[in-house]
C-alpha positions as CSV (number, residue, x, y, z in Angstrom):
1,M,128.4,104.5,117.3
2,A,130.5,105.9,114.5
3,S,129.8,109.3,113.1
4,S,127.6,109.3,110.0
5,K,129.4,109.2,106.6
6,P,128.2,111.7,104.0
7,T,125.5,110.4,101.8
8,R,126.5,109.7,98.2
9,N,125.0,111.1,95.0
10,Y,123.2,108.9,92.5
11,R,122.5,110.5,89.1
12,E,120.3,107.7,87.9
13,F,117.8,108.8,90.6
14,G,117.9,112.5,89.4
15,S,120.4,115.3,89.6
16,G,121.5,116.0,93.2
17,T,119.8,112.9,94.7
18,Q,121.5,111.8,97.9
19,I,121.1,108.3,99.3
20,S,122.3,106.7,102.5
21,V,121.6,102.9,102.2
22,V,122.3,99.5,103.8
23,R,121.9,96.2,102.0
24,A,121.5,92.6,103.1
25,S,124.0,91.0,100.7
26,E,127.0,91.7,98.5
27,S,125.3,89.7,95.7
28,D,122.9,92.7,95.3
29,S,125.5,94.5,93.2
30,R,123.4,97.0,91.3
31,E,125.4,100.2,90.6
32,W,123.5,102.3,93.1
33,L,124.1,99.7,95.8
34,E,127.7,98.7,95.1
35,E,129.2,101.0,97.8
36,A,126.5,100.4,100.3
37,P,127.5,98.6,103.6
38,V,126.4,95.0,104.0
39,C,124.4,93.8,107.0
40,Q,123.5,90.2,106.6
41,A,121.4,90.3,109.7
42,L,118.7,92.1,107.6
43,G,117.9,88.6,106.3
44,K,116.2,87.7,109.5
45,Y,113.2,89.7,108.4
46,N,113.7,89.2,104.6
47,I,114.7,92.9,104.3
48,L,116.6,93.5,101.0
49,H,117.7,97.0,101.7
50,A,116.8,100.2,103.6
51,A,117.6,103.9,102.7
52,V,117.2,107.5,103.7
53,I,117.0,109.8,100.6
54,K,117.0,113.4,99.7
55,A,115.5,113.7,96.2
56,G,117.1,115.7,93.5
57,E,115.3,117.2,90.5
58,G,114.2,114.6,88.0
59,L,114.0,111.7,90.4
60,K,111.6,109.1,89.0
61,V,111.9,105.4,89.6
62,S,109.7,102.6,88.1
63,R,110.2,98.9,88.7
64,V,108.0,96.3,87.2
65,E,107.1,93.2,89.3
66,Q,109.0,94.3,92.4
67,S,109.5,91.2,94.4
68,G,108.7,92.4,97.9
69,T,106.7,94.7,100.1
70,F,107.9,98.3,99.9
71,M,107.3,100.9,102.6
72,M,108.1,104.6,102.1
73,A,107.7,107.3,104.7
74,C,107.9,111.0,103.9
75,L,110.2,113.1,106.1
76,E,110.1,116.5,104.4
77,G,108.2,118.1,101.6
78,E,106.1,115.8,99.4
79,G,106.4,113.4,96.5
80,Q,104.2,111.1,94.4
81,V,103.8,107.3,94.5
82,L,101.9,105.0,92.1
83,A,99.5,103.1,94.3
84,D,96.1,101.5,93.5
85,G,96.7,102.3,89.8
86,R,97.0,106.1,90.2
87,W,99.5,108.7,91.3
88,Q,99.0,109.7,95.0
89,T,100.8,112.5,96.8
90,I,102.7,111.5,100.0
91,R,103.3,114.4,102.4
92,V,105.1,114.9,105.7
93,G,103.6,112.7,108.4
94,Q,102.5,110.0,105.9
95,A,103.7,106.7,104.8
96,C,102.8,104.5,101.8
97,L,102.8,100.7,101.8
98,L,103.1,99.0,98.4
99,P,102.4,95.3,97.9
100,P,104.8,92.9,96.2
101,F,104.7,91.8,92.6
102,V,103.1,94.9,91.2
103,T,104.7,97.9,89.4
104,N,106.5,100.1,92.0
105,A,107.0,103.7,91.0
106,F,107.6,107.1,92.6
107,K,108.7,110.5,91.6
108,K,109.7,113.9,92.8
109,I,107.3,116.8,92.2
110,E,109.1,119.4,90.2
111,G,110.3,122.4,92.3
112,K,109.3,120.9,95.6
113,P,111.7,119.4,98.2
114,W,111.3,115.8,99.2
115,R,113.1,113.7,101.8
116,F,112.0,110.2,102.6
117,C,113.1,106.8,103.8
118,W,112.2,103.3,102.7
119,V,112.4,99.7,103.7
120,R,112.3,97.1,100.9
121,Y,111.6,93.4,101.6
122,I,112.1,90.3,99.4
123,E,109.2,87.8,99.4
124,S,108.1,84.8,97.4
125,K,104.8,84.4,95.6
126,E,104.1,81.3,97.7
127,S,104.4,83.0,101.1
128,N,102.2,85.5,102.9
129,P,103.4,89.0,102.4
130,I,103.6,91.7,105.1
131,V,100.6,93.4,103.4
132,S,97.4,92.0,104.7
133,E,93.6,92.7,104.4
134,I,93.9,95.5,107.1
135,S,97.1,97.1,105.8
136,P,96.8,100.8,104.7
137,V,98.1,102.0,101.4
138,V,98.6,105.5,102.7
139,G,98.3,106.6,106.3
140,S,99.6,108.8,109.1
141,F,103.1,107.8,110.2
142,H,106.0,109.6,112.1
143,G,108.7,108.8,109.6
144,W,111.7,110.2,111.5
145,S,111.6,107.3,114.0
146,L,112.0,104.9,111.1
147,A,114.6,107.1,109.4
148,R,116.7,107.3,112.6
149,A,116.6,103.5,113.0
150,I,117.8,103.1,109.4
151,Q,120.6,105.7,109.8
152,G,121.6,104.1,113.1
153,L,121.9,100.7,111.4
154,I,124.0,102.2,108.6
155,E,126.3,103.9,111.0
156,E,126.7,100.7,113.2
157,T,127.4,98.6,110.1
158,E,130.0,101.0,108.8
159,S,131.8,101.5,112.1
160,V,135.2,99.8,112.6
161,G,134.7,96.8,114.8
162,G,131.0,97.7,115.0
163,Q,127.8,95.7,114.3
164,A,127.4,94.8,118.0
165,A,124.1,96.5,118.1
166,T,122.9,95.9,114.6
167,H,120.1,93.6,115.7
168,H,118.7,96.3,117.9
169,W,118.4,98.7,115.0
170,I,116.9,96.0,112.8
171,E,114.3,95.1,115.4
172,L,113.3,98.8,115.7
173,M,113.2,99.3,111.9
174,H,111.1,96.2,111.3
175,G,108.9,97.0,114.3
176,Y,108.1,100.5,112.9
177,V,107.2,98.9,109.5
178,M,104.9,96.3,111.1
179,S,103.2,98.9,113.3
180,F,102.1,100.6,110.1
181,A,101.4,97.5,108.0
182,Q,99.4,95.6,110.6
183,P,98.0,98.2,113.1
184,H,96.6,96.8,116.3
185,Q,94.4,99.8,116.7
186,S,92.4,99.0,113.6
187,D,88.7,99.1,114.1
188,N,87.5,95.6,114.9
189,R,84.5,96.0,112.6
190,L,86.8,96.6,109.7
191,W,88.9,93.6,110.5
192,K,85.9,91.3,110.7
193,L,84.4,92.8,107.5
194,W,87.6,92.3,105.3
195,N,88.3,88.9,106.8
196,V,84.9,87.7,105.5
197,V,85.3,89.5,102.2
198,E,88.7,88.1,101.6
199,Q,87.4,84.5,101.9
200,N,84.5,85.3,99.5
201,L,85.9,87.5,96.8
202,E,83.9,85.8,94.1
203,Q,80.7,87.4,95.5
204,D,79.1,90.4,93.8
205,W,80.1,92.9,96.6
206,T,78.7,96.4,96.5
207,L,79.1,99.3,98.9
208,Q,75.6,98.6,100.2
209,S,76.3,94.9,100.9
210,L,79.7,95.8,102.5
211,S,78.1,98.3,104.8
212,Q,75.4,95.9,105.8
213,L,77.9,93.2,106.6
214,A,79.9,95.7,108.8
215,C,76.7,97.0,110.4
216,L,77.6,100.5,109.4
217,S,76.1,103.2,107.2
218,E,77.7,103.5,103.8
219,E,79.1,106.9,104.7
220,H,80.5,105.7,108.0
221,L,82.2,102.7,106.3
222,R,83.6,105.0,103.7
223,R,85.1,107.4,106.4
224,L,86.6,104.5,108.4
225,C,88.2,102.9,105.4
226,K,89.6,106.2,104.2
227,K,91.0,107.0,107.6
228,Q,92.5,103.6,108.4
229,L,93.3,102.1,105.0
230,G,93.8,105.2,102.9
231,R,91.3,104.0,100.3
232,S,87.6,103.7,99.8
233,P,85.7,100.4,100.6
234,V,85.3,99.7,96.8
235,Q,89.0,100.4,96.2
236,H,90.0,98.1,99.0
237,L,87.8,95.4,97.6
238,T,89.6,95.8,94.3
239,F,93.0,95.7,96.1
240,L,92.1,92.4,97.8
241,R,90.9,90.9,94.5
242,M,94.1,91.9,92.7
243,Q,96.2,90.4,95.4
244,K,94.3,87.1,95.2
245,A,94.5,87.2,91.4
246,C,98.3,87.6,91.6
247,S,98.5,84.6,93.9
248,L,96.3,82.4,91.6
249,L,98.3,83.4,88.5
250,A,101.5,82.5,90.2
251,T,100.5,79.2,91.8
252,T,97.9,77.6,89.5
253,E,97.4,76.9,85.8
254,D,93.8,78.0,85.9
255,K,92.7,80.0,82.8
256,I,92.3,83.7,83.0
257,E,88.5,83.4,82.7
258,V,88.4,81.0,85.7
259,I,90.6,83.3,87.8
260,A,88.5,86.3,86.9
261,K,85.3,84.6,88.2
262,A,87.2,83.4,91.3
263,V,87.9,87.0,92.3
264,G,84.5,88.5,91.4
265,Y,84.6,89.4,87.7
266,R,82.1,88.0,85.2
267,S,84.1,89.4,82.2
268,A,87.7,88.3,81.7
269,F,88.2,91.4,79.5
270,H,87.1,93.7,82.4
271,F,89.3,91.8,84.8
272,S,92.3,92.1,82.6
273,N,91.9,95.8,82.3
274,V,91.5,96.3,86.0
275,F,94.5,94.0,86.7
276,S,96.7,96.0,84.2
277,K,95.8,99.3,85.9
278,W,96.5,98.1,89.4
279,V,99.4,95.7,88.9
280,G,101.0,97.3,85.9
281,C,100.9,94.4,83.4
282,R,98.5,92.0,81.8
283,P,97.5,88.8,83.7
284,S,99.2,86.7,81.1
285,E,102.5,88.7,81.5
286,H,102.3,88.4,85.2
287,R,102.0,84.6,84.9
288,K,104.9,84.4,82.5
289,A,107.1,86.3,85.0
290,S,106.2,83.9,87.7
291,Y,107.9,80.9,86.0
């Protein structure tokens, strides 16, 4: 394997930000990616690009309607990510999984160091994303394993006559993402609960009815969800509703009022406000962007 090339500086991400990145295609020619090595084998798993980053002061990124799942793992320090409609702090030993087709945003906390890595996928609105009903938004994760796989892929791709082992690095990288996104150790009671709820989002679910369905006390359910999913039961219910709403807006011509009722909201106005908070745009705007 070739020795690692020095990371490059990207002012658009804040003064002093350093990024080491690999991309799937030369056609992805945005300025900050134009010098990144190309590894077409990333397309096997619909990975658009992957990076290891040391944040400089002023780093703040916001992308509306990002067209793919985005996983970020914190390696050093801490930063903030917009998830579930609010800014959440991501620290060492944690990762964040953001669903596709919502506003993707993250920023450095002034005066605090932050090193992290990410893997960005490209997905269509008609396909099932990596994010599922049991995927955490924030959870425990050893990010350095993922970062080393990304760096290994970059070095292999950049090496003269290399790329012989690129598929091994990609398998590792994607495997680490999937281990976080779809954990096999998830409590079976939670899986059964959210599987039923996802098929019946139009119902008037409450914390009490959710806990009864799971055969758990409300407090026990709250603790389990917070530990395994990084959000409360009610927050996860809202997440599932917003994911379903995004799909309906993109694939049907149903009126907003009809979609609101289909995902459990009696008021289209209330639904639109919640949708705007979680997704980052109005339902009508999301629909226009889908065509």
